[in-house]
N, C-alpha and C positions, 0 to 999 in steps of 0.2 A: 273463667279456663275452660275450654271443652277436653270433656275426660277420652267421648264419642268416639273424636276423630282418628282418619286412618294412620297406624305409624307401621313402620315393617316389623314384618313376622317372622323372621327367619325359620326359628322352631317350633310354630306352629301353635303357640299359648295363648293367643288372639282368636283363632278358630276354635281351640278347644273350650275358654271360656265361654262363645258366645252361645257354644251346644247348650253348657250349662244355665246359661243367664236363659233360653228358650224351654230343658228343661224345668227350671224354676218358676216359671208365667208359668205354663201350662198346668202345678200341682198347685201356684196358689188360686188359679182362678177357679180350680176342680174344687177346690177344701172350702172359696167363699162363699157355697150355696151349704144351708145347712142339710141335715138328712130328714127323712122323713118321721124316724123314731129318736124315741126322747132320746136328749143326750145324757149320756154317760159322764158320774159325775165323780170317777174314777181319772186319774193324771194318767195322758197319755202313756203307751210304754213306747222302747226303743225302737224295739220291733214293727209296728205301728205310726212309726214317725215321716208324716206325710214326704219331708225334704232328702234327700238323697244325703251320706257325709258328702261335706264339703274339705279338700285338706288344702286348697288355698286360703280358704275364710282367716280372720280373724281370730283367735281364742278370745270367747268374751262367757263370763263367768253363768255358767246353768240354775236356772231359777229352780228355787225350791216350792214343793207344794206348799208353802205356808204366803211364799210372796205371790200375791193378787194379780201383780204385773202379766206375769207369765201366763194366765188362762185368759185374760181380758187385749193381747198383746192383737192389730190388725197383720192381717193378713200377705197385703197387700202392701202396709208401711216396711212388712222383714221383707220382702225381695225387690224393693226398690233399695232399704242399705245393701242386701247380696249385687242386688249391680255396681252399686255408686263401690265396693267393695272389691268388684269386679272390674271395676274401671281404672280402678289404679295404675301408673305408668308400669310399665313392663322393665323398668330398671327395680322395681320392689322384690321382682322376683332374681335380679341379677343377671336381666338380659339389657343387653346393651342396645336401644332407640333402631342404631346403623347397625351396620355390619363392621366389624374393629380388622382395618389392616394388622396382616405379623408384622409384626414387631423385629425392627433387624438392629442387633446392638453395636453394630458399625456405622450407624448410616450418620450419628452425629455423635460426637464423646467431649467436650467439651475441658475435659479436664485429664484427656490422651497428652501425651506430650510428641508421639508420630504420627508422621502424614495418614489420615484413611486408606482402608484399602480399596482399592479403585477395579472394578473386573478390565479393565484396559490398562496399559500403562503410558501416562502423559507423550506425546508427539516431543519425541528434545527439539528444542528451538534449532532451527536453521541460522548457521551466522549470518551477521549483517554482512550483505554485501558489500564489498572494498567502494567505495566513490572514484570514479574515474576523473582519473589523475590528469590537469589541464595539458591539453597539448604544447609541445615545449614551443615557444618561439623561434623562429628561423634564427640564425646566425645572420647578425649585419655583416658582411661578409667587409662591406665600402668602408663600413666603419676604422678598420682595424688598421693598425699602424704600419708601414716596414717591416718593422723587427718582425710582429705579430705574423704577418702575411706570411714571411721567410718557410716556415714550416711547413703550410699548405700550397706553397709554388717546388717544393722537391718534391711533393706528391703531382704535382699536375708535371711533373719531368718526364712523365710517362704514358704520359694523353696522348695519348696519338692524334683524337681526332684532335682535340684543341691545339696540338701542333700545326693543323691542316689549318685551320680553322687561320688563324693568327699569321701563314704564311700570308695567305688566303690575304687579310686586309695590309699586308704590308708590301703585298703585291700594288695592289688599288695604289695605297699611296705615294709608292715611286710614282703611278701609270699619272697619277694627278699632279704628284712635282714637275713631272717633264712636260706637260701639256700644260702648264700654267706659264712655266720658263716659256717653252719656246714662242708663246701664244705674245709675253711682254716683252720678247727681242724681236717681235716682229712689229711690234708699236713703237720700241723707241725708234725700228731703222727708218720709217716712215713717217715720222708723228713730226719733225720736221718740212717736210712737203708736203702731210694730209693739213695740218694746221701750224701756218706762218704764224700767226700770232701767238706771241708767248703766253699770252693770258686761257688764250683759250686750249694751249699746247697742255699749261699747268690743270684745268681743270679736265680733260680730257685722261691726263695720266694720272690722278687722283681719282676719278674713275672705276677707271682699271684695277690700281691698288686697292680696292672697297669692294672690288666682283670676284681677287682671287682670296681676299682674306675672309670673303663670304664663304667659299666653297672648300677653303680649307677648314674656317669653323665645324661646318656640315661632317667632312670625311671625319673630323676629332669629336665628333660626338656619335653619329657611325661608329666609329672603332671604339670608345667607350661602353655603347650599347650592348654590342658584342661580346665587350671582354666581361663585360657583369652576368653577361645574359651562362657564359658559359663556367661562371662561378671564381671567376679573379680575383681573387681578393685585393682591397684595397682599393678599387676603381670604382669611381662616381662619376656620375652627367653630370656638366658644368665647370665651368671658369676659374673654381677660388685656385686665387695660387701658392696655397698650401696642397689643397689638393691634384695640383696637376705636377706641384714638385713630387707627390709622390707616386704616383702613374707614372710618369717619367722615373727615375728606380725599377719600377716593378717590371716598367717593358722595357727595361734593360735585362735583368736579371731572363726573361722571357725570350730575348735577344738573342743571347746567350747558348738559352736551350736549345732553342731552334735551330743553331750554331753546329750544337755537339750534333744533334742529329742528325742532321746533313753530312759531318763529318765523320759520322761512324759510319754512315752506309754506304760512303763510297767505299 
């Protein structure tokens, strides 16, 4: 273990030890050379001791006059012993090698039942955001029965724009009926002359009827689309027998509404 390595010296102790060590080395060098005069046989007094007092040195038993090793001790060995004494870790003198941080008694207390004191209060957690509710599906008015459609029909009786559209659809239907009837009457009046062959005449008659039914189906499908777009309940585009019966009842109520509105306006 190297005792001469550099250590933190916050209190200047190591610097003081270096100064004392240099003084001891200089004193041991000066005493290593014998003086020219004859050596004195008397024990050196404490007033002429070559080494200054060292308050940090360990206490060693003083050698008495009868101890032969006291007078024959090597000064260099004593200097080396003092250097080893001074090079002990600074912890020997109660000095920590590193600067200690100030102790905070509130930093951690494992036996405390209360929460530690914080410099800033903990932020209050925000409540979780409510999850957006799924958009409700629009109500399928076409699937309503006639009884379920009546409350909605009563509210539609005050919708003036809906009643105007219904009157337009009814007018278009009446015009189509009149036109088809007129065309068929004209065909029937001239069929015998135009088609004297009875078989050919029957084929032409069937052809006229199919064309009339096709135009009528187109008119009904257009009416169903218009009524469904206007929000009339119980109306669906199609030719299902049960659906058409329900739609006929719904249209009967709407026609009565139009008649009442026209009668009230007169």
